[in-house]
TORKOL-4160 file (C-alpha; in steps of 0.2 Angstrom, whole numbers, padded with zeros to 4 digits, m for minus):
437
<pt num="1" X="0425" Y="0671" Z="0445"/>
<pt num="2" X="0440" Y="0662" Z="0437"/>
<pt num="3" X="0432" Y="0644" Z="0429"/>
<pt num="4" X="0448" Y="0635" Z="0424"/>
<pt num="5" X="0459" Y="0638" Z="0406"/>
<pt num="6" X="0472" Y="0627" Z="0407"/>
<pt num="7" X="0474" Y="0609" Z="0410"/>
<pt num="8" X="0462" Y="0599" Z="0423"/>
<pt num="9" X="0455" Y="0612" Z="0431"/>
<pt num="10" X="0453" Y="0620" Z="0417"/>
<pt num="11" X="0444" Y="0604" Z="0412"/>
<pt num="12" X="0434" Y="0597" Z="0425"/>
<pt num="13" X="0416" Y="0595" Z="0423"/>
<pt num="14" X="0400" Y="0591" Z="0433"/>
<pt num="15" X="0398" Y="0575" Z="0443"/>
<pt num="16" X="0388" Y="0562" Z="0429"/>
<pt num="17" X="0380" Y="0543" Z="0429"/>
<pt num="18" X="0400" Y="0533" Z="0432"/>
<pt num="19" X="0405" Y="0529" Z="0417"/>
<pt num="20" X="0409" Y="0511" Z="0410"/>
<pt num="21" X="0425" Y="0503" Z="0422"/>
<pt num="22" X="0441" Y="0498" Z="0411"/>
<pt num="23" X="0439" Y="0479" Z="0406"/>
<pt num="24" X="0445" Y="0467" Z="0421"/>
<pt num="25" X="0449" Y="0480" Z="0434"/>
<pt num="26" X="0433" Y="0476" Z="0446"/>
<pt num="27" X="0439" Y="0456" Z="0445"/>
<pt num="28" X="0455" Y="0463" Z="0448"/>
<pt num="29" X="0452" Y="0473" Z="0462"/>
<pt num="30" X="0441" Y="0458" Z="0469"/>
<pt num="31" X="0453" Y="0448" Z="0469"/>
<pt num="32" X="0464" Y="0459" Z="0479"/>
<pt num="33" X="0475" Y="0458" Z="0465"/>
<pt num="34" X="0491" Y="0470" Z="0468"/>
<pt num="35" X="0493" Y="0475" Z="0449"/>
<pt num="36" X="0503" Y="0490" Z="0443"/>
<pt num="37" X="0487" Y="0496" Z="0430"/>
<pt num="38" X="0475" Y="0491" Z="0446"/>
<pt num="39" X="0485" Y="0503" Z="0456"/>
<pt num="40" X="0487" Y="0517" Z="0441"/>
<pt num="41" X="0467" Y="0515" Z="0438"/>
<pt num="42" X="0463" Y="0518" Z="0455"/>
<pt num="43" X="0475" Y="0533" Z="0456"/>
<pt num="44" X="0467" Y="0541" Z="0442"/>
<pt num="45" X="0447" Y="0538" Z="0447"/>
<pt num="46" X="0457" Y="0545" Z="0463"/>
<pt num="47" X="0460" Y="0560" Z="0454"/>
<pt num="48" X="0445" Y="0563" Z="0443"/>
<pt num="49" X="0434" Y="0563" Z="0460"/>
<pt num="50" X="0445" Y="0577" Z="0469"/>
<pt num="51" X="0442" Y="0587" Z="0451"/>
<pt num="52" X="0422" Y="0584" Z="0453"/>
<pt num="53" X="0423" Y="0591" Z="0472"/>
<pt num="54" X="0433" Y="0604" Z="0467"/>
<pt num="55" X="0423" Y="0610" Z="0453"/>
<pt num="56" X="0406" Y="0607" Z="0466"/>
<pt num="57" X="0415" Y="0620" Z="0478"/>
<pt num="58" X="0416" Y="0634" Z="0462"/>
<pt num="59" X="0399" Y="0632" Z="0456"/>
<pt num="60" X="0392" Y="0630" Z="0475"/>
<pt num="61" X="0402" Y="0648" Z="0477"/>
<pt num="62" X="0399" Y="0656" Z="0460"/>
<pt num="63" X="0381" Y="0652" Z="0463"/>
<pt num="64" X="0385" Y="0660" Z="0481"/>
<pt num="65" X="0384" Y="0679" Z="0473"/>
<pt num="66" X="0372" Y="0688" Z="0488"/>
<pt num="67" X="0377" Y="0674" Z="0502"/>
<pt num="68" X="0396" Y="0676" Z="0502"/>
<pt num="69" X="0405" Y="0692" Z="0511"/>
<pt num="70" X="0417" Y="0698" Z="0496"/>
<pt num="71" X="0431" Y="0695" Z="0503"/>
<pt num="72" X="0428" Y="0681" Z="0504"/>
<pt num="73" X="0420" Y="0681" Z="0488"/>
<pt num="74" X="0438" Y="0690" Z="0483"/>
<pt num="75" X="0450" Y="0678" Z="0493"/>
<pt num="76" X="0442" Y="0662" Z="0483"/>
<pt num="77" X="0445" Y="0670" Z="0468"/>
<pt num="78" X="0465" Y="0676" Z="0472"/>
<pt num="79" X="0469" Y="0659" Z="0481"/>
<pt num="80" X="0459" Y="0648" Z="0462"/>
<pt num="81" X="0470" Y="0660" Z="0453"/>
<pt num="82" X="0483" Y="0652" Z="0462"/>
<pt num="83" X="0480" Y="0637" Z="0458"/>
<pt num="84" X="0480" Y="0638" Z="0441"/>
<pt num="85" X="0496" Y="0650" Z="0439"/>
<pt num="86" X="0503" Y="0633" Z="0450"/>
<pt num="87" X="0495" Y="0621" Z="0438"/>
<pt num="88" X="0501" Y="0630" Z="0422"/>
<pt num="89" X="0519" Y="0628" Z="0429"/>
<pt num="90" X="0523" Y="0611" Z="0435"/>
<pt num="91" X="0502" Y="0601" Z="0435"/>
<pt num="92" X="0514" Y="0584" Z="0443"/>
<pt num="93" X="0516" Y="0595" Z="0457"/>
<pt num="94" X="0497" Y="0602" Z="0457"/>
<pt num="95" X="0488" Y="0586" Z="0459"/>
<pt num="96" X="0502" Y="0580" Z="0472"/>
<pt num="97" X="0491" Y="0594" Z="0485"/>
<pt num="98" X="0474" Y="0588" Z="0477"/>
<pt num="99" X="0474" Y="0571" Z="0477"/>
<pt num="100" X="0483" Y="0571" Z="0496"/>
<pt num="101" X="0472" Y="0561" Z="0508"/>
<pt num="102" X="0468" Y="0575" Z="0519"/>
<pt num="103" X="0465" Y="0589" Z="0505"/>
<pt num="104" X="0448" Y="0574" Z="0503"/>
<pt num="105" X="0446" Y="0576" Z="0520"/>
<pt num="106" X="0444" Y="0598" Z="0518"/>
<pt num="107" X="0433" Y="0597" Z="0503"/>
<pt num="108" X="0419" Y="0586" Z="0509"/>
<pt num="109" X="0421" Y="0596" Z="0525"/>
<pt num="110" X="0418" Y="0613" Z="0516"/>
<pt num="111" X="0406" Y="0606" Z="0505"/>
<pt num="112" X="0394" Y="0599" Z="0519"/>
<pt num="113" X="0396" Y="0615" Z="0528"/>
<pt num="114" X="0380" Y="0626" Z="0528"/>
<pt num="115" X="0378" Y="0642" Z="0517"/>
<pt num="116" X="0383" Y="0659" Z="0529"/>
<pt num="117" X="0399" Y="0660" Z="0540"/>
<pt num="118" X="0401" Y="0641" Z="0540"/>
<pt num="119" X="0402" Y="0639" Z="0521"/>
<pt num="120" X="0413" Y="0655" Z="0520"/>
<pt num="121" X="0426" Y="0648" Z="0535"/>
<pt num="122" X="0427" Y="0633" Z="0526"/>
<pt num="123" X="0431" Y="0642" Z="0507"/>
<pt num="124" X="0448" Y="0646" Z="0517"/>
<pt num="125" X="0455" Y="0629" Z="0515"/>
<pt num="126" X="0458" Y="0633" Z="0496"/>
<pt num="127" X="0471" Y="0644" Z="0502"/>
<pt num="128" X="0480" Y="0633" Z="0511"/>
<pt num="129" X="0479" Y="0620" Z="0496"/>
<pt num="130" X="0485" Y="0635" Z="0484"/>
<pt num="131" X="0498" Y="0640" Z="0491"/>
<pt num="132" X="0506" Y="0623" Z="0495"/>
<pt num="133" X="0504" Y="0617" Z="0475"/>
<pt num="134" X="0512" Y="0633" Z="0473"/>
<pt num="135" X="0526" Y="0630" Z="0483"/>
<pt num="136" X="0528" Y="0615" Z="0477"/>
<pt num="137" X="0526" Y="0620" Z="0460"/>
<pt num="138" X="0543" Y="0633" Z="0464"/>
<pt num="139" X="0530" Y="0647" Z="0461"/>
<pt num="140" X="0533" Y="0667" Z="0464"/>
<pt num="141" X="0519" Y="0672" Z="0473"/>
<pt num="142" X="0514" Y="0685" Z="0489"/>
<pt num="143" X="0499" Y="0681" Z="0499"/>
<pt num="144" X="0491" Y="0690" Z="0512"/>
<pt num="145" X="0482" Y="0677" Z="0525"/>
<pt num="146" X="0469" Y="0682" Z="0540"/>
<pt num="147" X="0477" Y="0668" Z="0553"/>
<pt num="148" X="0464" Y="0672" Z="0566"/>
<pt num="149" X="0470" Y="0656" Z="0575"/>
<pt num="150" X="0488" Y="0658" Z="0573"/>
<pt num="151" X="0488" Y="0643" Z="0560"/>
<pt num="152" X="0492" Y="0640" Z="0543"/>
<pt num="153" X="0493" Y="0620" Z="0537"/>
<pt num="154" X="0498" Y="0615" Z="0520"/>
<pt num="155" X="0493" Y="0600" Z="0515"/>
<pt num="156" X="0504" Y="0585" Z="0513"/>
<pt num="157" X="0519" Y="0601" Z="0517"/>
<pt num="158" X="0518" Y="0606" Z="0534"/>
<pt num="159" X="0509" Y="0618" Z="0546"/>
<pt num="160" X="0513" Y="0635" Z="0553"/>
<pt num="161" X="0511" Y="0646" Z="0569"/>
<pt num="162" X="0511" Y="0660" Z="0572"/>
<pt num="163" X="0505" Y="0678" Z="0580"/>
<pt num="164" X="0487" Y="0677" Z="0576"/>
<pt num="165" X="0481" Y="0691" Z="0563"/>
<pt num="166" X="0485" Y="0694" Z="0548"/>
<pt num="167" X="0501" Y="0686" Z="0537"/>
<pt num="168" X="0510" Y="0688" Z="0523"/>
<pt num="169" X="0520" Y="0676" Z="0514"/>
<pt num="170" X="0529" Y="0675" Z="0500"/>
<pt num="171" X="0539" Y="0663" Z="0489"/>
<pt num="172" X="0552" Y="0662" Z="0479"/>
<pt num="173" X="0561" Y="0647" Z="0468"/>
<pt num="174" X="0551" Y="0637" Z="0482"/>
<pt num="175" X="0555" Y="0645" Z="0497"/>
<pt num="176" X="0544" Y="0652" Z="0507"/>
<pt num="177" X="0546" Y="0667" Z="0518"/>
<pt num="178" X="0532" Y="0673" Z="0534"/>
<pt num="179" X="0531" Y="0688" Z="0543"/>
<pt num="180" X="0517" Y="0685" Z="0554"/>
<pt num="181" X="0507" Y="0701" Z="0564"/>
<pt num="182" X="0521" Y="0702" Z="0576"/>
<pt num="183" X="0532" Y="0710" Z="0564"/>
<pt num="184" X="0543" Y="0691" Z="0568"/>
<pt num="185" X="0549" Y="0684" Z="0549"/>
<pt num="186" X="0553" Y="0668" Z="0547"/>
<pt num="187" X="0563" Y="0661" Z="0531"/>
<pt num="188" X="0559" Y="0640" Z="0526"/>
<pt num="189" X="0566" Y="0631" Z="0513"/>
<pt num="190" X="0557" Y="0622" Z="0496"/>
<pt num="191" X="0546" Y="0610" Z="0506"/>
<pt num="192" X="0557" Y="0595" Z="0497"/>
<pt num="193" X="0573" Y="0602" Z="0508"/>
<pt num="194" X="0564" Y="0605" Z="0523"/>
<pt num="195" X="0566" Y="0595" Z="0538"/>
<pt num="196" X="0557" Y="0587" Z="0552"/>
<pt num="197" X="0559" Y="0598" Z="0569"/>
<pt num="198" X="0553" Y="0612" Z="0572"/>
<pt num="199" X="0560" Y="0629" Z="0566"/>
<pt num="200" X="0555" Y="0642" Z="0577"/>
<pt num="201" X="0559" Y="0663" Z="0582"/>
<pt num="202" X="0548" Y="0666" Z="0597"/>
<pt num="203" X="0530" Y="0662" Z="0594"/>
<pt num="204" X="0535" Y="0659" Z="0575"/>
<pt num="205" X="0538" Y="0640" Z="0571"/>
<pt num="206" X="0534" Y="0628" Z="0557"/>
<pt num="207" X="0535" Y="0610" Z="0557"/>
<pt num="208" X="0533" Y="0597" Z="0544"/>
<pt num="209" X="0528" Y="0579" Z="0541"/>
<pt num="210" X="0539" Y="0566" Z="0546"/>
<pt num="211" X="0544" Y="0556" Z="0531"/>
<pt num="212" X="0545" Y="0536" Z="0532"/>
<pt num="213" X="0560" Y="0528" Z="0526"/>
<pt num="214" X="0560" Y="0520" Z="0509"/>
<pt num="215" X="0547" Y="0528" Z="0501"/>
<pt num="216" X="0537" Y="0543" Z="0499"/>
<pt num="217" X="0524" Y="0541" Z="0512"/>
<pt num="218" X="0526" Y="0552" Z="0528"/>
<pt num="219" X="0521" Y="0552" Z="0548"/>
<pt num="220" X="0506" Y="0566" Z="0547"/>
<pt num="221" X="0505" Y="0572" Z="0565"/>
<pt num="222" X="0500" Y="0589" Z="0561"/>
<pt num="223" X="0487" Y="0593" Z="0549"/>
<pt num="224" X="0470" Y="0598" Z="0558"/>
<pt num="225" X="0459" Y="0586" Z="0546"/>
<pt num="226" X="0469" Y="0572" Z="0549"/>
<pt num="227" X="0455" Y="0563" Z="0562"/>
<pt num="228" X="0438" Y="0567" Z="0560"/>
<pt num="229" X="0430" Y="0580" Z="0570"/>
<pt num="230" X="0424" Y="0567" Z="0581"/>
<pt num="231" X="0439" Y="0556" Z="0581"/>
<pt num="232" X="0439" Y="0538" Z="0578"/>
<pt num="233" X="0432" Y="0523" Z="0585"/>
<pt num="234" X="0417" Y="0521" Z="0599"/>
<pt num="235" X="0426" Y="0532" Z="0610"/>
<pt num="236" X="0432" Y="0544" Z="0598"/>
<pt num="237" X="0451" Y="0543" Z="0598"/>
<pt num="238" X="0458" Y="0557" Z="0594"/>
<pt num="239" X="0474" Y="0559" Z="0584"/>
<pt num="240" X="0493" Y="0560" Z="0594"/>
<pt num="241" X="0501" Y="0578" Z="0594"/>
<pt num="242" X="0518" Y="0578" Z="0591"/>
<pt num="243" X="0531" Y="0575" Z="0602"/>
<pt num="244" X="0520" Y="0564" Z="0606"/>
<pt num="245" X="0517" Y="0553" Z="0591"/>
<pt num="246" X="0532" Y="0543" Z="0591"/>
<pt num="247" X="0541" Y="0547" Z="0575"/>
<pt num="248" X="0555" Y="0534" Z="0579"/>
<pt num="249" X="0547" Y="0519" Z="0586"/>
<pt num="250" X="0534" Y="0521" Z="0571"/>
<pt num="251" X="0548" Y="0524" Z="0558"/>
<pt num="252" X="0558" Y="0507" Z="0562"/>
<pt num="253" X="0541" Y="0498" Z="0563"/>
<pt num="254" X="0536" Y="0506" Z="0548"/>
<pt num="255" X="0553" Y="0499" Z="0540"/>
<pt num="256" X="0554" Y="0483" Z="0547"/>
<pt num="257" X="0534" Y="0478" Z="0544"/>
<pt num="258" X="0541" Y="0485" Z="0522"/>
<pt num="259" X="0557" Y="0475" Z="0520"/>
<pt num="260" X="0543" Y="0459" Z="0529"/>
<pt num="261" X="0529" Y="0461" Z="0515"/>
<pt num="262" X="0546" Y="0464" Z="0501"/>
<pt num="263" X="0551" Y="0446" Z="0504"/>
<pt num="264" X="0533" Y="0440" Z="0507"/>
<pt num="265" X="0525" Y="0447" Z="0491"/>
<pt num="266" X="0534" Y="0460" Z="0482"/>
<pt num="267" X="0518" Y="0466" Z="0473"/>
<pt num="268" X="0509" Y="0468" Z="0487"/>
<pt num="269" X="0523" Y="0479" Z="0495"/>
<pt num="270" X="0523" Y="0490" Z="0480"/>
<pt num="271" X="0504" Y="0493" Z="0483"/>
<pt num="272" X="0504" Y="0498" Z="0499"/>
<pt num="273" X="0520" Y="0508" Z="0496"/>
<pt num="274" X="0509" Y="0517" Z="0480"/>
<pt num="275" X="0492" Y="0521" Z="0487"/>
<pt num="276" X="0496" Y="0522" Z="0505"/>
<pt num="277" X="0502" Y="0542" Z="0507"/>
<pt num="278" X="0502" Y="0546" Z="0524"/>
<pt num="279" X="0499" Y="0537" Z="0545"/>
<pt num="280" X="0494" Y="0546" Z="0555"/>
<pt num="281" X="0497" Y="0541" Z="0574"/>
<pt num="282" X="0480" Y="0537" Z="0584"/>
<pt num="283" X="0481" Y="0542" Z="0602"/>
<pt num="284" X="0488" Y="0527" Z="0612"/>
<pt num="285" X="0479" Y="0514" Z="0621"/>
<pt num="286" X="0471" Y="0518" Z="0638"/>
<pt num="287" X="0471" Y="0498" Z="0641"/>
<pt num="288" X="0478" Y="0484" Z="0638"/>
<pt num="289" X="0470" Y="0479" Z="0620"/>
<pt num="290" X="0472" Y="0477" Z="0600"/>
<pt num="291" X="0477" Y="0492" Z="0591"/>
<pt num="292" X="0465" Y="0502" Z="0581"/>
<pt num="293" X="0466" Y="0506" Z="0563"/>
<pt num="294" X="0453" Y="0516" Z="0554"/>
<pt num="295" X="0452" Y="0520" Z="0535"/>
<pt num="296" X="0445" Y="0541" Z="0533"/>
<pt num="297" X="0433" Y="0536" Z="0519"/>
<pt num="298" X="0435" Y="0554" Z="0510"/>
<pt num="299" X="0454" Y="0554" Z="0515"/>
<pt num="300" X="0461" Y="0536" Z="0505"/>
<pt num="301" X="0478" Y="0534" Z="0504"/>
<pt num="302" X="0480" Y="0540" Z="0524"/>
<pt num="303" X="0481" Y="0525" Z="0539"/>
<pt num="304" X="0478" Y="0533" Z="0555"/>
<pt num="305" X="0482" Y="0520" Z="0566"/>
<pt num="306" X="0488" Y="0518" Z="0585"/>
<pt num="307" X="0506" Y="0511" Z="0583"/>
<pt num="308" X="0506" Y="0488" Z="0579"/>
<pt num="309" X="0516" Y="0479" Z="0593"/>
<pt num="310" X="0527" Y="0474" Z="0580"/>
<pt num="311" X="0532" Y="0471" Z="0562"/>
<pt num="312" X="0523" Y="0457" Z="0559"/>
<pt num="313" X="0503" Y="0466" Z="0564"/>
<pt num="314" X="0509" Y="0482" Z="0556"/>
<pt num="315" X="0512" Y="0472" Z="0540"/>
<pt num="316" X="0495" Y="0467" Z="0541"/>
<pt num="317" X="0486" Y="0482" Z="0545"/>
<pt num="318" X="0491" Y="0491" Z="0529"/>
<pt num="319" X="0487" Y="0476" Z="0520"/>
<pt num="320" X="0471" Y="0479" Z="0529"/>
<pt num="321" X="0470" Y="0498" Z="0528"/>
<pt num="322" X="0476" Y="0499" Z="0510"/>
<pt num="323" X="0459" Y="0486" Z="0506"/>
<pt num="324" X="0447" Y="0498" Z="0511"/>
<pt num="325" X="0458" Y="0516" Z="0504"/>
<pt num="326" X="0456" Y="0504" Z="0486"/>
<pt num="327" X="0439" Y="0499" Z="0492"/>
<pt num="328" X="0435" Y="0519" Z="0497"/>
<pt num="329" X="0439" Y="0523" Z="0476"/>
<pt num="330" X="0431" Y="0508" Z="0469"/>
<pt num="331" X="0414" Y="0513" Z="0476"/>
<pt num="332" X="0414" Y="0535" Z="0471"/>
<pt num="333" X="0420" Y="0524" Z="0453"/>
<pt num="334" X="0402" Y="0515" Z="0453"/>
<pt num="335" X="0392" Y="0513" Z="0467"/>
<pt num="336" X="0392" Y="0495" Z="0478"/>
<pt num="337" X="0377" Y="0497" Z="0487"/>
<pt num="338" X="0362" Y="0507" Z="0492"/>
<pt num="339" X="0355" Y="0515" Z="0505"/>
<pt num="340" X="0349" Y="0500" Z="0517"/>
<pt num="341" X="0344" Y="0496" Z="0537"/>
<pt num="342" X="0347" Y="0479" Z="0540"/>
<pt num="343" X="0361" Y="0475" Z="0551"/>
<pt num="344" X="0371" Y="0454" Z="0549"/>
<pt num="345" X="0383" Y="0448" Z="0562"/>
<pt num="346" X="0402" Y="0444" Z="0557"/>
<pt num="347" X="0414" Y="0436" Z="0563"/>
<pt num="348" X="0427" Y="0451" Z="0566"/>
<pt num="349" X="0416" Y="0462" Z="0574"/>
<pt num="350" X="0407" Y="0461" Z="0592"/>
<pt num="351" X="0395" Y="0474" Z="0586"/>
<pt num="352" X="0382" Y="0472" Z="0571"/>
<pt num="353" X="0386" Y="0480" Z="0555"/>
<pt num="354" X="0376" Y="0486" Z="0540"/>
<pt num="355" X="0379" Y="0478" Z="0523"/>
<pt num="356" X="0391" Y="0492" Z="0520"/>
<pt num="357" X="0402" Y="0487" Z="0534"/>
<pt num="358" X="0403" Y="0470" Z="0530"/>
<pt num="359" X="0409" Y="0471" Z="0511"/>
<pt num="360" X="0421" Y="0483" Z="0518"/>
<pt num="361" X="0427" Y="0470" Z="0531"/>
<pt num="362" X="0424" Y="0454" Z="0520"/>
<pt num="363" X="0437" Y="0463" Z="0507"/>
<pt num="364" X="0452" Y="0468" Z="0520"/>
<pt num="365" X="0448" Y="0449" Z="0528"/>
<pt num="366" X="0452" Y="0441" Z="0508"/>
<pt num="367" X="0466" Y="0452" Z="0505"/>
<pt num="368" X="0474" Y="0445" Z="0524"/>
<pt num="369" X="0470" Y="0427" Z="0519"/>
<pt num="370" X="0479" Y="0432" Z="0502"/>
<pt num="371" X="0495" Y="0439" Z="0512"/>
<pt num="372" X="0493" Y="0423" Z="0526"/>
<pt num="373" X="0493" Y="0410" Z="0511"/>
<pt num="374" X="0510" Y="0416" Z="0507"/>
<pt num="375" X="0518" Y="0419" Z="0521"/>
<pt num="376" X="0513" Y="0402" Z="0529"/>
<pt num="377" X="0526" Y="0396" Z="0519"/>
<pt num="378" X="0537" Y="0411" Z="0516"/>
<pt num="379" X="0556" Y="0415" Z="0521"/>
<pt num="380" X="0550" Y="0425" Z="0538"/>
<pt num="381" X="0550" Y="0412" Z="0550"/>
<pt num="382" X="0541" Y="0420" Z="0564"/>
<pt num="383" X="0529" Y="0423" Z="0550"/>
<pt num="384" X="0524" Y="0407" Z="0544"/>
<pt num="385" X="0514" Y="0399" Z="0561"/>
<pt num="386" X="0503" Y="0413" Z="0564"/>
<pt num="387" X="0501" Y="0417" Z="0545"/>
<pt num="388" X="0494" Y="0399" Z="0548"/>
<pt num="389" X="0485" Y="0398" Z="0564"/>
<pt num="390" X="0474" Y="0417" Z="0557"/>
<pt num="391" X="0474" Y="0409" Z="0537"/>
<pt num="392" X="0464" Y="0394" Z="0546"/>
<pt num="393" X="0454" Y="0407" Z="0560"/>
<pt num="394" X="0449" Y="0418" Z="0544"/>
<pt num="395" X="0443" Y="0409" Z="0531"/>
<pt num="396" X="0426" Y="0402" Z="0538"/>
<pt num="397" X="0421" Y="0423" Z="0544"/>
<pt num="398" X="0424" Y="0427" Z="0526"/>
<pt num="399" X="0415" Y="0414" Z="0519"/>
<pt num="400" X="0401" Y="0419" Z="0530"/>
<pt num="401" X="0405" Y="0436" Z="0524"/>
<pt num="402" X="0402" Y="0433" Z="0510"/>
<pt num="403" X="0387" Y="0421" Z="0510"/>
<pt num="404" X="0378" Y="0435" Z="0519"/>
<pt num="405" X="0382" Y="0448" Z="0504"/>
<pt num="406" X="0377" Y="0436" Z="0488"/>
<pt num="407" X="0361" Y="0435" Z="0498"/>
<pt num="408" X="0358" Y="0455" Z="0499"/>
<pt num="409" X="0346" Y="0464" Z="0491"/>
<pt num="410" X="0356" Y="0480" Z="0497"/>
<pt num="411" X="0368" Y="0477" Z="0484"/>
<pt num="412" X="0370" Y="0486" Z="0466"/>
<pt num="413" X="0374" Y="0475" Z="0449"/>
<pt num="414" X="0393" Y="0479" Z="0450"/>
<pt num="415" X="0393" Y="0476" Z="0471"/>
<pt num="416" X="0384" Y="0459" Z="0465"/>
<pt num="417" X="0398" Y="0456" Z="0454"/>
<pt num="418" X="0410" Y="0460" Z="0463"/>
<pt num="419" X="0406" Y="0450" Z="0478"/>
<pt num="420" X="0406" Y="0435" Z="0465"/>
<pt num="421" X="0423" Y="0438" Z="0460"/>
<pt num="422" X="0429" Y="0438" Z="0478"/>
<pt num="423" X="0418" Y="0422" Z="0482"/>
<pt num="424" X="0428" Y="0414" Z="0467"/>
<pt num="425" X="0445" Y="0421" Z="0475"/>
<pt num="426" X="0441" Y="0414" Z="0489"/>
<pt num="427" X="0437" Y="0401" Z="0482"/>
<pt num="428" X="0454" Y="0398" Z="0472"/>
<pt num="429" X="0463" Y="0400" Z="0491"/>
<pt num="430" X="0452" Y="0388" Z="0500"/>
<pt num="431" X="0458" Y="0374" Z="0487"/>
<pt num="432" X="0476" Y="0380" Z="0486"/>
<pt num="433" X="0475" Y="0377" Z="0503"/>
<pt num="434" X="0467" Y="0361" Z="0505"/>
<pt num="435" X="0469" Y="0354" Z="0490"/>
<pt num="436" X="0456" Y="0338" Z="0487"/>
<pt num="437" X="0463" Y="0321" Z="0491"/>
């Protein structure tokens, strides 16, 4: 089996003990500071994690000589070779696909699958990653794919719907040509130039994620890995499906929220734009209540959310979920907690939370405290009163959560230092908001 010969694919190594953190990174993250060097370190750590997961998939597949059907093994080898060829052509294009949030979700699901048909089925995802990477790298290729469900999702690139059965895909200069089992043919533009609407010829159709204004993030309402199989939250909320995902409303609110962040805290706006790769719209609520949002640990960089009520709510949601992404990447770099069973009450949730949940919530709300402290005197008039009220209401909740964490024996040494630094930042915000007499 091909093991990689060039660039990152050739250099990947099995996971080992975490190395030392770059100087100052833990404190900068704990203080929620939106620094370019921190963002760069997070991007590096995320990519390293993806490469290690890819290596784990290769090692497991290579070790299953008798456990995989010959056809599945040949397909995996061909897909790996195409991915390597794309990397030789354009490493940045391959990295963009490997680091896309739903690629992480697929990798985690494939590695968790038991040996046998489930694992063989999970391996087909490598073909989608390889084709998406080769398209972005503008490689020339021809591949055959069996599509029993009549769909092929290319992470961050698009979704093909066609007749069930074998399909032939060929590309030249980034342009994809598809012939499905029914003999229909569809020619598609390069990914960078593809429009958001469905292009269809009978049962053959192609859609791409909607671009969101003012950056590189997309509204992903097509990838099958964008939401876990059980949905989000206690009710298992599903993803919203096109054409009911509300692209126009999302685009308008996204533009306004980004503008609000930019005038309130420009560095925070820059950080959010750099770390959020995709917004995944969730199905609307069945009744009144606050909108739901989440970040999936295996897919950092994707914000899963119902449409917020206004730009203020979306700006806060983006900062909140960005810090869930930051913490998810950091904990893969250096574990912050050990397994435990204790549950604790926190001010922002009705249900008791385990230590990781307390830490995640405290960290996201600490970032919001920093944002609200700035918004209290910022240029956005409508936000000033709201920010002052929310700062006062949340300040004590975060302090109580930090006290719980400081007393916990479930944190690692890095976790204890991280919480200590969070406490220092919380104390500084307290002094700034309420200077002594």
